[in-house]
C-alpha positions as CSV (number, residue, x, y, z in Angstrom):
1,X,-203.4,-177.2,-111.9
2,X,-200.4,-175.1,-112.9
3,X,-200.6,-173.2,-116.2
4,X,-197.7,-172.7,-118.6
5,X,-197.7,-170.5,-121.7
6,X,-195.3,-171.2,-124.5
7,X,-193.9,-168.7,-127.0
8,X,-191.5,-170.4,-129.4
9,X,-192.2,-168.6,-132.7
10,X,-193.1,-170.9,-135.5
11,X,-192.4,-173.9,-133.3
12,X,-194.9,-173.0,-130.6
13,X,-197.3,-175.8,-131.6
14,X,-194.5,-178.4,-131.5
15,X,-193.3,-177.3,-128.0
16,X,-196.9,-177.1,-126.7
17,X,-197.5,-180.7,-127.9
18,X,-194.3,-181.9,-126.2
19,X,-195.3,-180.3,-123.0
20,X,-198.8,-181.7,-123.0
21,X,-197.3,-185.3,-123.6
22,X,-194.6,-184.9,-120.9
23,X,-196.7,-183.2,-118.3
24,X,-200.5,-183.8,-118.8
25,X,-201.1,-182.4,-115.4
26,X,-199.8,-178.9,-116.4
27,X,-202.2,-176.8,-118.4
28,X,-200.1,-175.8,-121.4
29,X,-201.2,-173.1,-123.8
30,X,-199.7,-171.3,-126.8
31,X,-199.2,-167.5,-126.3
32,X,-201.7,-166.8,-129.1
33,X,-204.5,-168.8,-127.4
34,X,-206.9,-167.1,-125.0
35,X,-205.9,-167.4,-121.3
36,X,-206.3,-165.6,-118.1
37,X,-202.9,-163.8,-117.4
38,X,-203.5,-164.0,-113.6
39,X,-203.6,-167.8,-113.8
40,X,-200.2,-168.2,-115.5
41,X,-197.5,-169.8,-113.4
42,X,-194.7,-170.4,-115.9
43,X,-193.6,-169.1,-119.4
44,X,-191.3,-170.7,-121.9
45,X,-190.1,-168.0,-124.3
46,X,-187.1,-166.2,-125.8
47,X,-188.4,-163.4,-127.8
48,X,-192.0,-162.8,-126.8
49,X,-193.9,-159.6,-127.9
50,X,-193.6,-156.3,-126.0
51,X,-195.5,-156.3,-122.6
52,X,-195.9,-160.1,-122.8
53,X,-194.9,-160.5,-119.1
54,X,-196.6,-157.4,-117.7
55,X,-200.1,-159.0,-116.9
56,X,-198.6,-162.2,-115.6
57,X,-198.7,-161.1,-112.0
58,X,-198.5,-164.6,-110.5
59,X,-195.6,-165.7,-112.6
60,X,-193.3,-168.1,-110.7
61,X,-190.5,-168.6,-113.3
62,X,-189.6,-167.7,-116.9
63,X,-187.8,-170.4,-118.8
64,X,-185.7,-169.6,-121.9
65,X,-186.0,-171.7,-125.0
66,X,-182.1,-171.7,-125.4
67,X,-178.8,-171.2,-123.6
68,X,-178.9,-167.4,-124.4
69,X,-180.9,-165.4,-121.9
70,X,-179.6,-161.9,-122.5
71,X,-182.9,-160.8,-124.2
72,X,-185.0,-161.8,-121.2
73,X,-182.8,-160.0,-118.7
74,X,-183.3,-156.6,-120.4
75,X,-187.0,-156.9,-120.5
76,X,-188.6,-154.1,-118.6
77,X,-191.9,-156.1,-118.3
78,X,-190.3,-159.0,-116.5
79,X,-189.9,-158.2,-112.7
80,X,-186.5,-158.9,-111.2
81,X,-188.3,-161.1,-108.6
82,X,-189.2,-163.7,-111.2
83,X,-186.4,-166.3,-111.7
84,X,-185.1,-166.5,-115.3
85,X,-184.1,-170.1,-116.0
86,X,-181.8,-171.1,-118.8
87,X,-181.3,-174.5,-120.4
88,X,-178.2,-176.2,-119.2
89,X,-177.5,-178.3,-122.3
90,X,-180.5,-180.0,-123.9
91,X,-178.4,-181.6,-126.6
92,X,-176.4,-178.4,-127.4
93,X,-173.1,-179.4,-125.9
94,X,-172.6,-182.4,-128.4
95,X,-173.5,-180.1,-131.3
96,X,-171.1,-177.4,-130.2
97,X,-168.3,-179.9,-129.7
98,X,-168.8,-180.9,-133.4
99,X,-168.8,-177.3,-134.5
100,X,-165.6,-176.5,-132.5
101,X,-163.8,-179.6,-133.8
102,X,-164.7,-178.5,-137.4
103,X,-163.0,-175.2,-136.7
104,X,-159.9,-176.9,-135.1
105,X,-159.6,-179.2,-138.1
106,X,-159.9,-176.3,-140.5
107,X,-156.7,-174.9,-139.0
108,X,-155.0,-178.2,-138.3
109,X,-155.5,-179.6,-141.7
110,X,-155.1,-176.3,-143.6
111,X,-158.5,-176.6,-145.2
112,X,-158.8,-172.9,-146.1
113,X,-155.5,-173.2,-148.0
114,X,-156.5,-176.3,-149.9
115,X,-159.9,-174.7,-150.7
116,X,-158.1,-171.7,-152.3
117,X,-155.8,-174.1,-154.2
118,X,-158.8,-175.9,-155.5
119,X,-160.3,-172.7,-156.8
120,X,-157.1,-172.2,-159.0
121,X,-156.6,-176.0,-159.7
122,X,-153.3,-176.0,-157.9
123,X,-152.0,-179.4,-156.7
124,X,-149.6,-178.7,-153.8
125,X,-149.2,-180.3,-150.4
126,X,-148.2,-178.7,-147.1
127,X,-146.5,-180.1,-144.0
128,X,-149.0,-181.8,-141.7
129,X,-149.8,-180.5,-138.2
130,X,-150.1,-183.0,-135.4
131,X,-153.0,-182.5,-133.0
132,X,-150.6,-182.5,-130.0
133,X,-149.1,-179.3,-131.5
134,X,-152.4,-177.5,-132.0
135,X,-153.0,-175.4,-128.9
136,X,-156.7,-174.9,-128.4
137,X,-158.1,-172.3,-126.0
138,X,-161.8,-172.4,-125.0
139,X,-163.3,-169.2,-123.6
140,X,-166.2,-170.1,-121.3
141,X,-166.4,-173.3,-119.3
142,X,-170.1,-173.5,-118.5
143,X,-172.4,-176.4,-119.2
144,X,-171.6,-176.4,-122.9
145,X,-168.0,-175.1,-122.9
146,X,-166.9,-177.6,-120.3
147,X,-168.0,-180.4,-122.5
148,X,-166.4,-178.9,-125.6
149,X,-163.0,-178.4,-123.7
150,X,-162.9,-181.9,-122.2
151,X,-163.9,-183.5,-125.5
152,X,-161.2,-181.8,-127.5
153,X,-158.7,-182.7,-124.8
154,X,-159.8,-186.3,-125.0
155,X,-159.0,-186.3,-128.7
156,X,-155.4,-185.4,-127.9
157,X,-155.4,-181.6,-128.4
158,X,-153.6,-179.5,-125.6
159,X,-156.6,-177.5,-124.3
160,X,-156.7,-174.6,-122.0
161,X,-160.0,-173.3,-120.6
162,X,-160.7,-169.7,-119.5
163,X,-163.5,-168.7,-117.2
164,X,-164.4,-166.6,-114.2
165,X,-163.0,-169.2,-111.8
166,X,-160.7,-172.2,-112.1
167,X,-162.5,-175.4,-113.1
168,X,-161.4,-179.0,-112.7
169,X,-161.9,-180.8,-116.1
170,X,-160.2,-184.0,-117.3
171,X,-157.2,-183.2,-119.5
172,X,-157.9,-179.4,-119.5
173,X,-155.6,-176.7,-118.1
174,X,-157.9,-174.1,-116.5
175,X,-157.0,-170.5,-116.0
176,X,-159.2,-167.7,-114.7
177,X,-159.7,-164.0,-114.6
178,X,-159.0,-161.0,-116.9
179,X,-155.3,-161.0,-115.9
180,X,-154.8,-164.5,-117.3
181,X,-156.3,-163.7,-120.7
182,X,-153.4,-161.9,-122.5
183,X,-150.9,-164.7,-121.9
184,X,-153.4,-167.3,-122.9
185,X,-154.3,-165.6,-126.2
186,X,-150.5,-165.4,-126.9
187,X,-150.3,-169.2,-126.6
188,X,-153.3,-170.1,-128.7
189,X,-153.5,-171.6,-132.2
190,X,-157.3,-172.0,-132.3
191,X,-159.5,-169.8,-130.1
192,X,-163.0,-171.1,-129.4
193,X,-165.3,-168.5,-127.9
194,X,-168.2,-170.0,-126.0
195,X,-168.7,-167.2,-123.4
196,X,-172.2,-166.1,-122.4
197,X,-173.2,-162.5,-123.3
198,X,-172.7,-160.4,-120.2
199,X,-171.7,-156.8,-119.5
200,X,-168.1,-158.2,-118.9
201,X,-167.8,-160.2,-122.1
202,X,-169.4,-157.9,-124.6
203,X,-166.6,-156.5,-126.7
204,X,-164.1,-158.7,-125.0
205,X,-162.4,-159.8,-128.2
206,X,-161.4,-156.4,-129.5
207,X,-158.6,-155.3,-131.7
208,X,-156.0,-155.3,-128.9
209,X,-156.8,-158.7,-127.7
210,X,-157.2,-160.4,-131.1
211,X,-153.8,-159.0,-132.0
212,X,-152.3,-161.0,-129.2
213,X,-153.1,-164.2,-131.0
214,X,-150.0,-165.7,-132.7
215,X,-149.3,-165.3,-136.4
216,X,-151.4,-167.9,-138.3
217,X,-154.0,-168.7,-135.6
218,X,-157.6,-169.4,-136.2
219,X,-160.8,-168.0,-134.5
220,X,-164.0,-170.0,-133.9
221,X,-167.0,-168.0,-132.5
222,X,-170.0,-170.1,-131.6
223,X,-171.2,-167.9,-128.8
224,X,-172.5,-164.4,-129.2
225,X,-171.7,-161.9,-131.9
226,X,-171.5,-158.9,-129.6
227,X,-168.3,-160.2,-128.1
228,X,-166.1,-160.2,-131.2
229,X,-164.9,-157.0,-133.0
230,X,-165.7,-158.1,-136.6
231,X,-163.9,-155.2,-138.2
232,X,-160.7,-155.9,-136.2
233,X,-161.0,-159.6,-137.1
234,X,-161.2,-158.7,-140.8
235,X,-158.2,-156.4,-140.6
236,X,-156.1,-159.2,-139.0
237,X,-157.4,-161.7,-141.6
238,X,-156.5,-159.3,-144.5
239,X,-153.0,-158.7,-143.1
240,X,-152.4,-162.4,-142.9
241,X,-151.9,-162.3,-139.1
242,X,-154.9,-164.7,-138.7
243,X,-155.2,-167.6,-141.0
244,X,-159.0,-168.0,-140.8
245,X,-162.2,-167.9,-138.8
246,X,-165.3,-170.0,-138.4
247,X,-168.2,-167.7,-137.5
248,X,-171.7,-168.7,-136.4
249,X,-172.9,-165.6,-134.6
250,X,-172.9,-161.9,-135.4
251,X,-173.8,-158.6,-133.8
252,X,-176.5,-158.2,-136.5
253,X,-178.3,-161.2,-137.6
254,X,-179.0,-162.1,-140.4
255,X,-175.6,-160.9,-141.4
256,X,-176.2,-158.2,-144.1
257,X,-175.3,-159.3,-147.6
258,X,-173.0,-156.3,-147.9
259,X,-170.8,-157.5,-145.1
260,X,-167.3,-158.3,-146.4
261,X,-167.0,-161.4,-144.2
262,X,-169.3,-163.2,-146.6
263,X,-166.8,-163.0,-149.4
264,X,-163.5,-163.5,-147.5
265,X,-161.7,-166.6,-148.7
266,X,-160.5,-167.6,-145.2
267,X,-163.9,-167.1,-143.5
268,X,-166.6,-169.8,-143.0
269,X,-170.0,-168.5,-142.1
270,X,-172.9,-170.5,-140.7
271,X,-176.4,-168.9,-139.8
272,X,-176.4,-169.3,-136.0
273,X,-176.7,-173.2,-136.2
274,X,-173.6,-174.3,-134.1
275,X,-175.9,-175.7,-131.4
276,X,-179.6,-175.7,-132.1
277,X,-182.0,-176.3,-129.1
278,X,-183.6,-179.7,-129.2
279,X,-187.2,-179.3,-128.1
280,X,-187.8,-182.7,-126.7
281,X,-184.7,-182.6,-124.4
282,X,-185.5,-179.0,-123.5
283,X,-189.1,-179.8,-122.4
284,X,-187.8,-182.7,-120.3
285,X,-185.5,-180.4,-118.5
286,X,-188.0,-177.6,-118.1
287,X,-190.6,-180.0,-116.7
288,X,-188.1,-181.4,-114.2
289,X,-187.3,-177.9,-113.0
290,X,-191.1,-177.2,-112.5
291,X,-191.4,-180.4,-110.5
292,X,-188.5,-179.3,-108.4
293,X,-190.0,-175.8,-107.8
294,X,-193.4,-177.2,-106.9
295,X,-191.8,-179.7,-104.4
296,X,-189.9,-176.8,-102.7
297,X,-186.5,-177.8,-104.1
298,X,-184.0,-175.6,-105.9
299,X,-184.2,-175.4,-109.7
300,X,-181.1,-175.9,-111.9
301,X,-180.1,-173.2,-114.4
302,X,-181.4,-170.2,-112.5
303,X,-179.7,-167.1,-113.8
304,X,-177.7,-164.9,-111.5
305,X,-178.9,-161.5,-112.7
306,X,-175.9,-159.6,-111.4
307,X,-173.7,-161.8,-113.6
308,X,-176.2,-162.2,-116.4
309,X,-175.7,-165.9,-116.6
C-alpha cells in the first residue's frame, strides 16, 4: 500500500478525509500524525515546515496544493530528483476568469469614476465604452490563462495573449517572446497578469514596461506579487497615466496596513482570493496522477525545474 502525507495547514483534516474517500487503497496521513518517513511515497503540501522532506528518502512525487509551486522549488530539503507536480486547474480557471472579467468591467464601465462620484454625491454620466473597443492583453497562457483569454474573447473583447511560445486559442491573438512585449503593452487597455513566478517573470512589470501602457489603461494582477513593481504602479496611478488597478497578490502578504495602495481611490484590493484551490477537485486530480505514476504512465502537471513551471 502506498503512503501519502498531507500538509494543508488548517485544512489538513479536510484534505486527508477527501483522499481517504477517493482512494481508500492509499494510506493517507496528516503531517502531524506519527509515521515512518521511509514509508512515504507521496506528499501533498505547499508550505511544510523546515526539513519536512529530508527524511522522506523514498519519496516518488511532491504534489502542490495550488497552482503556485515556487516555494517548493527553492526547498533545499527536496531533492531535484523528486518530481514536483502542480495542479493544472482544479476549479481555479473559472474563478480567475470571473476575477479578470471584473477587472475588465471596472475599466470598461468606468466603475472607479462612478465610485468617486458617489463619495461626493455627484450625478454625472460618461460616454459608454463598447467591449469591442476594449483591448485586453493576458500575460500567461497556461492552463488557467488560456481559459481566461478564450473566455474573454468569447464575450467579444479583442484579446491578445502573451507567452513563451505562440498558442492556438479560439478568438485570441497570440504573441510570444520578450521582443513582442513592448508593442503589446502599447496596445493594451486592460492588462491581465497571470504569469507563473519564475526567474524570467519576477520584476517583469517594472516602471519602464508599465509606462508603455496607454494613457488611461487598467492593470489586473491575479498571478504573483513579485512580478509587479508596486511603487511604479502607484506613481503611474497618481500621475493619472493609469486609470486603475485590481490587485489580488503582493510581494508581501498580508499587505501591510501602512501600504498606500490600501487608500488609493483607483485601486481595488482583494486578499489573494482570485482563484482559490478547490480541495475536492484537487484531490481527484492528484489521485489520477498517482494512478498514472503507479501504472508507469506519465503524470500531468510535472514542473520543469529549469523553467520553474
